N, CA, C and O atoms as a Tripos MOL2 file, in Angstrom:
@<TRIPOS>MOLECULE
protein
  264   263    66     0     0
PROTEIN
NO_CHARGES

@<TRIPOS>ATOM
      1 N          40.4100   -1.3960  121.9280 N.3       1 GLY1
      2 CA         41.6610   -2.1090  121.8360 C.3       1 GLY1
      3 C          41.5210   -3.5020  121.2760 C.2       1 GLY1
      4 O          42.4290   -4.3150  121.4470 O.2       1 GLY1
      5 N          40.4130   -3.8160  120.6080 N.am      2 VAL2
      6 CA         40.2750   -5.1440  120.0070 C.3       2 VAL2
      7 C          40.1880   -5.0010  118.4870 C.2       2 VAL2
      8 O          39.7790   -3.9650  117.9630 O.2       2 VAL2
      9 N          40.5810   -6.0630  117.8030 N.am      3 THR3
     10 CA         40.4850   -6.0700  116.3500 C.3       3 THR3
     11 C          39.0390   -6.3550  115.9360 C.2       3 THR3
     12 O          38.2540   -6.8430  116.7500 O.2       3 THR3
     13 N          38.6760   -6.0600  114.6900 N.am      4 PRO4
     14 CA         37.3370   -6.4290  114.2200 C.3       4 PRO4
     15 C          37.0670   -7.9320  114.3570 C.2       4 PRO4
     16 O          35.9490   -8.3290  114.6870 O.2       4 PRO4
     17 N          38.0720   -8.7610  114.1100 N.am      5 GLU5
     18 CA         37.9040  -10.2120  114.2570 C.3       5 GLU5
     19 C          37.6170  -10.5840  115.7070 C.2       5 GLU5
     20 O          36.7490  -11.4180  115.9640 O.2       5 GLU5
     21 N          38.3230   -9.9850  116.6560 N.am      6 GLU6
     22 CA         38.0710  -10.2540  118.0710 C.3       6 GLU6
     23 C          36.6710   -9.7930  118.4760 C.2       6 GLU6
     24 O          35.9980  -10.4630  119.2590 O.2       6 GLU6
     25 N          36.2400   -8.6700  117.9510 N.am      7 ALA7
     26 CA         34.8970   -8.1710  118.2480 C.3       7 ALA7
     27 C          33.8400   -9.1150  117.6960 C.2       7 ALA7
     28 O          32.8370   -9.3790  118.3600 O.2       7 ALA7
     29 N          34.0560   -9.6310  116.4750 N.am      8 ARG8
     30 CA         33.1060  -10.5700  115.8780 C.3       8 ARG8
     31 C          33.0230  -11.8550  116.7000 C.2       8 ARG8
     32 O          31.9330  -12.3690  116.9500 O.2       8 ARG8
     33 N          34.1780  -12.3670  117.1170 N.am      9 MET9
     34 CA         34.1780  -13.5880  117.9320 C.3       9 MET9
     35 C          33.4830  -13.3450  119.2680 C.2       9 MET9
     36 O          32.8460  -14.2460  119.8120 O.2       9 MET9
     37 N          33.6050  -12.1330  119.7950 N.am     10 GLY10
     38 CA         32.9490  -11.7990  121.0540 C.3      10 GLY10
     39 C          31.4400  -11.7910  120.9580 C.2      10 GLY10
     40 O          30.7490  -11.9450  121.9650 O.2      10 GLY10
     41 N          30.9220  -11.6140  119.7500 N.am     11 THR11
     42 CA         29.4640  -11.6070  119.5770 C.3      11 THR11
     43 C          28.9530  -12.8980  118.9570 C.2      11 THR11
     44 O          27.7590  -13.0180  118.6810 O.2      11 THR11
     45 N          29.8310  -13.8610  118.7350 N.am     12 THR12
     46 CA         29.4040  -15.1430  118.1600 C.3      12 THR12
     47 C          29.8160  -16.2740  119.0900 C.2      12 THR12
     48 O          29.1080  -16.5750  120.0510 O.2      12 THR12
     49 N          30.9290  -16.8920  118.8210 N.am     13 ARG13
     50 CA         31.3640  -18.0780  119.5760 C.3      13 ARG13
     51 C          31.5030  -17.7920  121.0680 C.2      13 ARG13
     52 O          31.0150  -18.5660  121.8910 O.2      13 ARG13
     53 N          32.1580  -16.6990  121.4230 N.am     14 HIS14
     54 CA         32.3810  -16.4030  122.8380 C.3      14 HIS14
     55 C          31.0710  -16.0350  123.5460 C.2      14 HIS14
     56 O          30.8780  -16.3750  124.7140 O.2      14 HIS14
     57 N          30.1870  -15.3500  122.8460 N.am     15 ALA15
     58 CA         28.8880  -15.0100  123.4320 C.3      15 ALA15
     59 C          28.0720  -16.2710  123.6890 C.2      15 ALA15
     60 O          27.4480  -16.4030  124.7420 O.2      15 ALA15
     61 N          28.0720  -17.1960  122.7380 N.am     16 ALA16
     62 CA         27.3420  -18.4570  122.9220 C.3      16 ALA16
     63 C          27.9050  -19.2210  124.1130 C.2      16 ALA16
     64 O          27.1480  -19.7810  124.9050 O.2      16 ALA16
     65 N          29.2160  -19.2470  124.2420 N.am     17 LYS17
     66 CA         29.8400  -19.9510  125.3620 C.3      17 LYS17
     67 C          29.4710  -19.2960  126.6940 C.2      17 LYS17
     68 O          29.1790  -19.9940  127.6650 O.2      17 LYS17
     69 N          29.4830  -17.9620  126.7460 N.am     18 ALA18
     70 CA         29.1420  -17.2530  127.9820 C.3      18 ALA18
     71 C          27.7060  -17.5360  128.4190 C.2      18 ALA18
     72 O          27.4020  -17.5200  129.6120 O.2      18 ALA18
     73 N          26.8250  -17.7940  127.4540 N.am     19 LEU19
     74 CA         25.4240  -18.0840  127.7590 C.3      19 LEU19
     75 C          25.1610  -19.5770  127.9300 C.2      19 LEU19
     76 O          24.0170  -19.9840  128.1320 O.2      19 LEU19
     77 N          26.2090  -20.3940  127.8520 N.am     20 GLY20
     78 CA         26.0480  -21.8390  127.9890 C.3      20 GLY20
     79 C          25.3780  -22.4750  126.7880 C.2      20 GLY20
     80 O          24.7740  -23.5410  126.9090 O.2      20 GLY20
     81 N          25.4770  -21.8300  125.6190 N.am     21 LEU21
     82 CA         24.8130  -22.3220  124.4050 C.3      21 LEU21
     83 C          25.8030  -22.7870  123.3420 C.2      21 LEU21
     84 O          25.4390  -22.9130  122.1730 O.2      21 LEU21
     85 N          27.0580  -23.0450  123.7360 N.am     22 GLU22
     86 CA         28.0750  -23.3570  122.7480 C.3      22 GLU22
     87 C          27.8280  -24.6550  121.9830 C.2      22 GLU22
     88 O          28.4200  -24.8640  120.9240 O.2      22 GLU22
     89 N          26.9710  -25.5250  122.4950 N.am     23 GLN23
     90 CA         26.6610  -26.7570  121.7830 C.3      23 GLN23
     91 C          25.6580  -26.5320  120.6520 C.2      23 GLN23
     92 O          25.6230  -27.3100  119.6990 O.2      23 GLN23
     93 N          24.8400  -25.4750  120.7460 N.am     24 GLN24
     94 CA         23.8350  -25.1990  119.7250 C.3      24 GLN24
     95 C          24.1740  -23.9920  118.8680 C.2      24 GLN24
     96 O          23.7420  -23.9260  117.7170 O.2      24 GLN24
     97 N          24.9330  -23.0330  119.3890 N.am     25 TYR25
     98 CA         25.2270  -21.7820  118.6810 C.3      25 TYR25
     99 C          26.7290  -21.5250  118.6610 C.2      25 TYR25
    100 O          27.4770  -22.0850  119.4630 O.2      25 TYR25
    101 N          27.1580  -20.6770  117.7410 N.am     26 GLY26
    102 CA         28.5520  -20.2590  117.6840 C.3      26 GLY26
    103 C          29.4670  -21.2170  116.9660 C.2      26 GLY26
    104 O          30.6760  -20.9920  116.9120 O.2      26 GLY26
    105 N          28.9090  -22.3040  116.4030 N.am     27 VAL27
    106 CA         29.6960  -23.2890  115.6700 C.3      27 VAL27
    107 C          28.9210  -23.6950  114.4150 C.2      27 VAL27
    108 O          27.7050  -23.5200  114.3350 O.2      27 VAL27
    109 N          29.6370  -24.2300  113.4580 N.am     28 VAL28
    110 CA         29.0040  -24.8290  112.2850 C.3      28 VAL28
    111 C          29.1960  -26.3270  112.4310 C.2      28 VAL28
    112 O          30.2860  -26.8520  112.2040 O.2      28 VAL28
    113 N          28.1200  -27.0110  112.8170 N.am     29 ALA29
    114 CA         28.1810  -28.4430  113.0860 C.3      29 ALA29
    115 C          26.7800  -29.0360  112.9800 C.2      29 ALA29
    116 O          25.7920  -28.3120  113.1030 O.2      29 ALA29
    117 N          26.6840  -30.3520  112.7510 N.am     30 PRO30
    118 CA         25.3640  -30.9790  112.7150 C.3      30 PRO30
    119 C          24.5950  -30.7140  114.0060 C.2      30 PRO30
    120 O          25.1710  -30.7030  115.0940 O.2      30 PRO30
    121 N          23.3090  -30.5050  113.8730 N.am     31 ASP31
    122 CA         22.3870  -30.2470  114.9810 C.3      31 ASP31
    123 C          22.6210  -28.9120  115.6800 C.2      31 ASP31
    124 O          22.1070  -28.6960  116.7770 O.2      31 ASP31
    125 N          23.3840  -28.0180  115.0660 N.am     32 ALA32
    126 CA         23.5860  -26.6770  115.6150 C.3      32 ALA32
    127 C          22.6540  -25.7050  114.8930 C.2      32 ALA32
    128 O          22.2340  -25.9570  113.7640 O.2      32 ALA32
    129 N          22.3440  -24.6130  115.5450 N.am     33 PHE33
    130 CA         21.5450  -23.5660  114.9230 C.3      33 PHE33
    131 C          22.4810  -22.6340  114.1640 C.2      33 PHE33
    132 O          23.5230  -22.2340  114.6830 O.2      33 PHE33
    133 N          22.1180  -22.3000  112.9710 N.am     34 ALA34
    134 CA         22.9270  -21.3820  112.1660 C.3      34 ALA34
    135 C          22.1670  -20.0720  112.0070 C.2      34 ALA34
    136 O          21.0280  -20.0500  111.5410 O.2      34 ALA34
    137 N          22.7960  -19.0140  112.3900 N.am     35 GLU35
    138 CA         22.2420  -17.6840  112.1730 C.3      35 GLU35
    139 C          23.3380  -16.8700  111.5060 C.2      35 GLU35
    140 O          24.3670  -16.5670  112.1100 O.2      35 GLU35
    141 N          23.0990  -16.5280  110.2610 N.am     36 PHE36
    142 CA         24.0800  -15.7870  109.4890 C.3      36 PHE36
    143 C          23.5940  -14.3610  109.2940 C.2      36 PHE36
    144 O          22.4670  -14.1300  108.8550 O.2      36 PHE36
    145 N          24.4430  -13.4230  109.6190 N.am     37 ALA37
    146 CA         24.1140  -12.0190  109.4320 C.3      37 ALA37
    147 C          24.7550  -11.5370  108.1370 C.2      37 ALA37
    148 O          25.9310  -11.7990  107.8840 O.2      37 ALA37
    149 N          23.9850  -10.8370  107.3280 N.am     38 VAL38
    150 CA         24.4880  -10.2310  106.1010 C.3      38 VAL38
    151 C          24.5830   -8.7330  106.3590 C.2      38 VAL38
    152 O          23.5760   -8.0710  106.6160 O.2      38 VAL38
    153 N          25.7950   -8.2070  106.2890 N.am     39 TRP39
    154 CA         26.0560   -6.8120  106.6240 C.3      39 TRP39
    155 C          26.2680   -5.9890  105.3660 C.2      39 TRP39
    156 O          26.8620   -6.4630  104.3980 O.2      39 TRP39
    157 N          25.7840   -4.7590  105.3820 N.am     40 ASP40
    158 CA         25.9650   -3.8240  104.2780 C.3      40 ASP40
    159 C          27.2160   -2.9860  104.5570 C.2      40 ASP40
    160 O          27.1310   -1.7910  104.8390 O.2      40 ASP40
    161 N          28.3940   -3.6490  104.4700 N.am     41 VAL41
    162 CA         29.6760   -2.9900  104.7040 C.3      41 VAL41
    163 C          30.6840   -3.4840  103.6690 C.2      41 VAL41
    164 O          30.4940   -4.5370  103.0590 O.2      41 VAL41
    165 N          31.7370   -2.7280  103.4800 N.am     42 ASN42
    166 CA         32.8080   -3.1230  102.5710 C.3      42 ASN42
    167 C          33.9720   -3.7730  103.2950 C.2      42 ASN42
    168 O          34.7720   -4.4810  102.6830 O.2      42 ASN42
    169 N          34.0710   -3.5360  104.6020 N.am     43 HIS43
    170 CA         35.1680   -4.0780  105.4040 C.3      43 HIS43
    171 C          34.6330   -4.3550  106.8120 C.2      43 HIS43
    172 O          33.8330   -3.5740  107.3260 O.2      43 HIS43
    173 N          35.0690   -5.4690  107.4500 N.am     44 PRO44
    174 CA         34.5710   -5.7800  108.7930 C.3      44 PRO44
    175 C          34.7500   -4.6540  109.8090 C.2      44 PRO44
    176 O          33.9500   -4.5320  110.7360 O.2      44 PRO44
    177 N          35.7720   -3.8390  109.6500 N.am     45 ALA45
    178 CA         36.0030   -2.7460  110.6000 C.3      45 ALA45
    179 C          34.8510   -1.7540  110.6110 C.2      45 ALA45
    180 O          34.6610   -1.0480  111.6010 O.2      45 ALA45
    181 N          34.0750   -1.6850  109.5280 N.am     46 GLU46
    182 CA         32.9420   -0.7630  109.4680 C.3      46 GLU46
    183 C          31.8510   -1.1080  110.4730 C.2      46 GLU46
    184 O          31.0100   -0.2660  110.7850 O.2      46 GLU46
    185 N          31.8560   -2.3420  110.9860 N.am     47 LEU47
    186 CA         30.8410   -2.7530  111.9590 C.3      47 LEU47
    187 C          31.0090   -2.0240  113.2860 C.2      47 LEU47
    188 O          30.0630   -1.9520  114.0710 O.2      47 LEU47
    189 N          32.1880   -1.4860  113.5500 N.am     48 ILE48
    190 CA         32.4290   -0.8170  114.8340 C.3      48 ILE48
    191 C          32.7510    0.6540  114.6770 C.2      48 ILE48
    192 O          33.0480    1.3190  115.6700 O.2      48 ILE48
    193 N          32.7050    1.1850  113.4730 N.am     49 TYR49
    194 CA         33.0470    2.5930  113.2390 C.3      49 TYR49
    195 C          32.0830    3.5580  113.9140 C.2      49 TYR49
    196 O          32.5140    4.4700  114.6180 O.2      49 TYR49
    197 N          30.8040    3.3720  113.7110 N.am     50 GLU50
    198 CA         29.8220    4.3730  114.1130 C.3      50 GLU50
    199 C          28.8700    3.7960  115.1630 C.2      50 GLU50
    200 O          28.1010    2.8810  114.8700 O.2      50 GLU50
    201 N          28.9220    4.3230  116.3640 N.am     51 ILE51
    202 CA         28.0400    3.8640  117.4330 C.3      51 ILE51
    203 C          26.6050    4.2250  117.0640 C.2      51 ILE51
    204 O          26.3150    5.3660  116.7050 O.2      51 ILE51
    205 N          25.7200    3.2550  117.1540 N.am     52 GLY52
    206 CA         24.3160    3.4910  116.8510 C.3      52 GLY52
    207 C          23.9490    3.1970  115.4120 C.2      52 GLY52
    208 O          22.7650    3.1620  115.0780 O.2      52 GLY52
    209 N          24.9360    2.9820  114.5470 N.am     53 ALA53
    210 CA         24.6500    2.6510  113.1480 C.3      53 ALA53
    211 C          24.1250    1.2200  113.0730 C.2      53 ALA53
    212 O          24.4610    0.3890  113.9170 O.2      53 ALA53
    213 N          23.3140    0.9350  112.0830 N.am     54 ASP54
    214 CA         22.7630   -0.4080  111.9100 C.3      54 ASP54
    215 C          22.9660   -0.8620  110.4630 C.2      54 ASP54
    216 O          22.0580   -0.7470  109.6400 O.2      54 ASP54
    217 N          24.1730   -1.3830  110.1530 N.am     55 PRO55
    218 CA         24.4470   -1.8230  108.7870 C.3      55 PRO55
    219 C          23.9320   -3.2360  108.4810 C.2      55 PRO55
    220 O          24.2680   -3.8040  107.4410 O.2      55 PRO55
    221 N          23.1230   -3.8020  109.3760 N.am     56 LEU56
    222 CA         22.5960   -5.1470  109.1450 C.3      56 LEU56
    223 C          21.6350   -5.1440  107.9670 C.2      56 LEU56
    224 O          20.6880   -4.3580  107.9300 O.2      56 LEU56
    225 N          21.8790   -6.0170  107.0140 N.am     57 HIS57
    226 CA         21.0140   -6.1360  105.8380 C.3      57 HIS57
    227 C          19.9290   -7.1820  106.0850 C.2      57 HIS57
    228 O          18.7470   -6.9100  105.8750 O.2      57 HIS57
    229 N          20.3240   -8.3840  106.5330 N.am     58 THR58
    230 CA         19.3570   -9.4490  106.7980 C.3      58 THR58
    231 C          19.9860  -10.5200  107.6820 C.2      58 THR58
    232 O          21.2090  -10.5870  107.8060 O.2      58 THR58
    233 N          19.1480  -11.3600  108.2990 N.am     59 VAL59
    234 CA         19.6080  -12.4930  109.0970 C.3      59 VAL59
    235 C          18.9570  -13.7420  108.5390 C.2      59 VAL59
    236 O          17.7540  -13.7660  108.2800 O.2      59 VAL59
    237 N          19.7530  -14.7690  108.3590 N.am     60 ILE60
    238 CA         19.2600  -16.0470  107.8630 C.3      60 ILE60
    239 C          19.4040  -17.0520  108.9910 C.2      60 ILE60
    240 O          20.5160  -17.2830  109.4660 O.2      60 ILE60
    241 N          18.3020  -17.6590  109.4360 N.am     61 SER61
    242 CA         18.3310  -18.6410  110.5160 C.3      61 SER61
    243 C          17.9720  -20.0070  109.9770 C.2      61 SER61
    244 O          17.0520  -20.1490  109.1700 O.2      61 SER61
    245 N          18.7010  -21.0070  110.4270 N.am     62 HIS62
    246 CA         18.4700  -22.3700  109.9560 C.3      62 HIS62
    247 C          19.0490  -23.3450  110.9570 C.2      62 HIS62
    248 O          20.0500  -23.0430  111.6070 O.2      62 HIS62
    249 N          18.4460  -24.4960  111.0920 N.am     63 ARG63
    250 CA         19.0120  -25.5520  111.9410 C.3      63 ARG63
    251 C          19.6920  -26.5510  111.0430 C.2      63 ARG63
    252 O          19.0740  -27.0900  110.1250 O.2      63 ARG63
    253 N          20.9790  -26.8070  111.3020 N.am     64 LEU64
    254 CA         21.7270  -27.7770  110.5240 C.3      64 LEU64
    255 C          21.4080  -29.1590  111.0680 C.2      64 LEU64
    256 O          21.5430  -29.4030  112.2670 O.2      64 LEU64
    257 N          20.9880  -30.0620  110.1950 N.am     65 VAL65
    258 CA         20.5910  -31.4010  110.6150 C.3      65 VAL65
    259 C          21.5430  -32.4140  109.9950 C.2      65 VAL65
    260 O          21.8360  -32.3700  108.8000 O.2      65 VAL65
    261 N          22.0170  -33.3270  110.8370 N.am     66 SER66
    262 CA         22.9370  -34.3520  110.3300 C.3      66 SER66
    263 C          22.2080  -35.4350  109.5850 C.2      66 SER66
    264 O          22.8330  -36.3750  109.0940 O.2      66 SER66
@<TRIPOS>BOND
     1     1     2 1
     2     2     3 1
     3     3     4 2
     4     3     5 am
     5     5     6 1
     6     6     7 1
     7     7     8 2
     8     7     9 am
     9     9    10 1
    10    10    11 1
    11    11    12 2
    12    11    13 am
    13    13    14 1
    14    14    15 1
    15    15    16 2
    16    15    17 am
    17    17    18 1
    18    18    19 1
    19    19    20 2
    20    19    21 am
    21    21    22 1
    22    22    23 1
    23    23    24 2
    24    23    25 am
    25    25    26 1
    26    26    27 1
    27    27    28 2
    28    27    29 am
    29    29    30 1
    30    30    31 1
    31    31    32 2
    32    31    33 am
    33    33    34 1
    34    34    35 1
    35    35    36 2
    36    35    37 am
    37    37    38 1
    38    38    39 1
    39    39    40 2
    40    39    41 am
    41    41    42 1
    42    42    43 1
    43    43    44 2
    44    43    45 am
    45    45    46 1
    46    46    47 1
    47    47    48 2
    48    47    49 am
    49    49    50 1
    50    50    51 1
    51    51    52 2
    52    51    53 am
    53    53    54 1
    54    54    55 1
    55    55    56 2
    56    55    57 am
    57    57    58 1
    58    58    59 1
    59    59    60 2
    60    59    61 am
    61    61    62 1
    62    62    63 1
    63    63    64 2
    64    63    65 am
    65    65    66 1
    66    66    67 1
    67    67    68 2
    68    67    69 am
    69    69    70 1
    70    70    71 1
    71    71    72 2
    72    71    73 am
    73    73    74 1
    74    74    75 1
    75    75    76 2
    76    75    77 am
    77    77    78 1
    78    78    79 1
    79    79    80 2
    80    79    81 am
    81    81    82 1
    82    82    83 1
    83    83    84 2
    84    83    85 am
    85    85    86 1
    86    86    87 1
    87    87    88 2
    88    87    89 am
    89    89    90 1
    90    90    91 1
    91    91    92 2
    92    91    93 am
    93    93    94 1
    94    94    95 1
    95    95    96 2
    96    95    97 am
    97    97    98 1
    98    98    99 1
    99    99   100 2
   100    99   101 am
   101   101   102 1
   102   102   103 1
   103   103   104 2
   104   103   105 am
   105   105   106 1
   106   106   107 1
   107   107   108 2
   108   107   109 am
   109   109   110 1
   110   110   111 1
   111   111   112 2
   112   111   113 am
   113   113   114 1
   114   114   115 1
   115   115   116 2
   116   115   117 am
   117   117   118 1
   118   118   119 1
   119   119   120 2
   120   119   121 am
   121   121   122 1
   122   122   123 1
   123   123   124 2
   124   123   125 am
   125   125   126 1
   126   126   127 1
   127   127   128 2
   128   127   129 am
   129   129   130 1
   130   130   131 1
   131   131   132 2
   132   131   133 am
   133   133   134 1
   134   134   135 1
   135   135   136 2
   136   135   137 am
   137   137   138 1
   138   138   139 1
   139   139   140 2
   140   139   141 am
   141   141   142 1
   142   142   143 1
   143   143   144 2
   144   143   145 am
   145   145   146 1
   146   146   147 1
   147   147   148 2
   148   147   149 am
   149   149   150 1
   150   150   151 1
   151   151   152 2
   152   151   153 am
   153   153   154 1
   154   154   155 1
   155   155   156 2
   156   155   157 am
   157   157   158 1
   158   158   159 1
   159   159   160 2
   160   159   161 am
   161   161   162 1
   162   162   163 1
   163   163   164 2
   164   163   165 am
   165   165   166 1
   166   166   167 1
   167   167   168 2
   168   167   169 am
   169   169   170 1
   170   170   171 1
   171   171   172 2
   172   171   173 am
   173   173   174 1
   174   174   175 1
   175   175   176 2
   176   175   177 am
   177   177   178 1
   178   178   179 1
   179   179   180 2
   180   179   181 am
   181   181   182 1
   182   182   183 1
   183   183   184 2
   184   183   185 am
   185   185   186 1
   186   186   187 1
   187   187   188 2
   188   187   189 am
   189   189   190 1
   190   190   191 1
   191   191   192 2
   192   191   193 am
   193   193   194 1
   194   194   195 1
   195   195   196 2
   196   195   197 am
   197   197   198 1
   198   198   199 1
   199   199   200 2
   200   199   201 am
   201   201   202 1
   202   202   203 1
   203   203   204 2
   204   203   205 am
   205   205   206 1
   206   206   207 1
   207   207   208 2
   208   207   209 am
   209   209   210 1
   210   210   211 1
   211   211   212 2
   212   211   213 am
   213   213   214 1
   214   214   215 1
   215   215   216 2
   216   215   217 am
   217   217   218 1
   218   218   219 1
   219   219   220 2
   220   219   221 am
   221   221   222 1
   222   222   223 1
   223   223   224 2
   224   223   225 am
   225   225   226 1
   226   226   227 1
   227   227   228 2
   228   227   229 am
   229   229   230 1
   230   230   231 1
   231   231   232 2
   232   231   233 am
   233   233   234 1
   234   234   235 1
   235   235   236 2
   236   235   237 am
   237   237   238 1
   238   238   239 1
   239   239   240 2
   240   239   241 am
   241   241   242 1
   242   242   243 1
   243   243   244 2
   244   243   245 am
   245   245   246 1
   246   246   247 1
   247   247   248 2
   248   247   249 am
   249   249   250 1
   250   250   251 1
   251   251   252 2
   252   251   253 am
   253   253   254 1
   254   254   255 1
   255   255   256 2
   256   255   257 am
   257   257   258 1
   258   258   259 1
   259   259   260 2
   260   259   261 am
   261   261   262 1
   262   262   263 1
   263   263   264 2
@<TRIPOS>SUBSTRUCTURE
     1 GLY1         2 RESIDUE 1 A GLY
     2 VAL2         6 RESIDUE 1 A VAL
     3 THR3        10 RESIDUE 1 A THR
     4 PRO4        14 RESIDUE 1 A PRO
     5 GLU5        18 RESIDUE 1 A GLU
     6 GLU6        22 RESIDUE 1 A GLU
     7 ALA7        26 RESIDUE 1 A ALA
     8 ARG8        30 RESIDUE 1 A ARG
     9 MET9        34 RESIDUE 1 A MET
    10 GLY10       38 RESIDUE 1 A GLY
    11 THR11       42 RESIDUE 1 A THR
    12 THR12       46 RESIDUE 1 A THR
    13 ARG13       50 RESIDUE 1 A ARG
    14 HIS14       54 RESIDUE 1 A HIS
    15 ALA15       58 RESIDUE 1 A ALA
    16 ALA16       62 RESIDUE 1 A ALA
    17 LYS17       66 RESIDUE 1 A LYS
    18 ALA18       70 RESIDUE 1 A ALA
    19 LEU19       74 RESIDUE 1 A LEU
    20 GLY20       78 RESIDUE 1 A GLY
    21 LEU21       82 RESIDUE 1 A LEU
    22 GLU22       86 RESIDUE 1 A GLU
    23 GLN23       90 RESIDUE 1 A GLN
    24 GLN24       94 RESIDUE 1 A GLN
    25 TYR25       98 RESIDUE 1 A TYR
    26 GLY26      102 RESIDUE 1 A GLY
    27 VAL27      106 RESIDUE 1 A VAL
    28 VAL28      110 RESIDUE 1 A VAL
    29 ALA29      114 RESIDUE 1 A ALA
    30 PRO30      118 RESIDUE 1 A PRO
    31 ASP31      122 RESIDUE 1 A ASP
    32 ALA32      126 RESIDUE 1 A ALA
    33 PHE33      130 RESIDUE 1 A PHE
    34 ALA34      134 RESIDUE 1 A ALA
    35 GLU35      138 RESIDUE 1 A GLU
    36 PHE36      142 RESIDUE 1 A PHE
    37 ALA37      146 RESIDUE 1 A ALA
    38 VAL38      150 RESIDUE 1 A VAL
    39 TRP39      154 RESIDUE 1 A TRP
    40 ASP40      158 RESIDUE 1 A ASP
    41 VAL41      162 RESIDUE 1 A VAL
    42 ASN42      166 RESIDUE 1 A ASN
    43 HIS43      170 RESIDUE 1 A HIS
    44 PRO44      174 RESIDUE 1 A PRO
    45 ALA45      178 RESIDUE 1 A ALA
    46 GLU46      182 RESIDUE 1 A GLU
    47 LEU47      186 RESIDUE 1 A LEU
    48 ILE48      190 RESIDUE 1 A ILE
    49 TYR49      194 RESIDUE 1 A TYR
    50 GLU50      198 RESIDUE 1 A GLU
    51 ILE51      202 RESIDUE 1 A ILE
    52 GLY52      206 RESIDUE 1 A GLY
    53 ALA53      210 RESIDUE 1 A ALA
    54 ASP54      214 RESIDUE 1 A ASP
    55 PRO55      218 RESIDUE 1 A PRO
    56 LEU56      222 RESIDUE 1 A LEU
    57 HIS57      226 RESIDUE 1 A HIS
    58 THR58      230 RESIDUE 1 A THR
    59 VAL59      234 RESIDUE 1 A VAL
    60 ILE60      238 RESIDUE 1 A ILE
    61 SER61      242 RESIDUE 1 A SER
    62 HIS62      246 RESIDUE 1 A HIS
    63 ARG63      250 RESIDUE 1 A ARG
    64 LEU64      254 RESIDUE 1 A LEU
    65 VAL65      258 RESIDUE 1 A VAL
    66 SER66      262 RESIDUE 1 A SER
């Protein structure tokens, strides 16, 4: 019953907040950690279509420094 956007937020910003990491993760800001996932999909809804599928292409991790 959630949209693809709600599901994405649940695994990014909301997940970081639930873990008490909202100051370092889940935001794009100076001194935050950036982890960008590159997905092999044509539409965000494809991320939730098939249980057990792994459309992840790569992850890019970087610390943003002010």
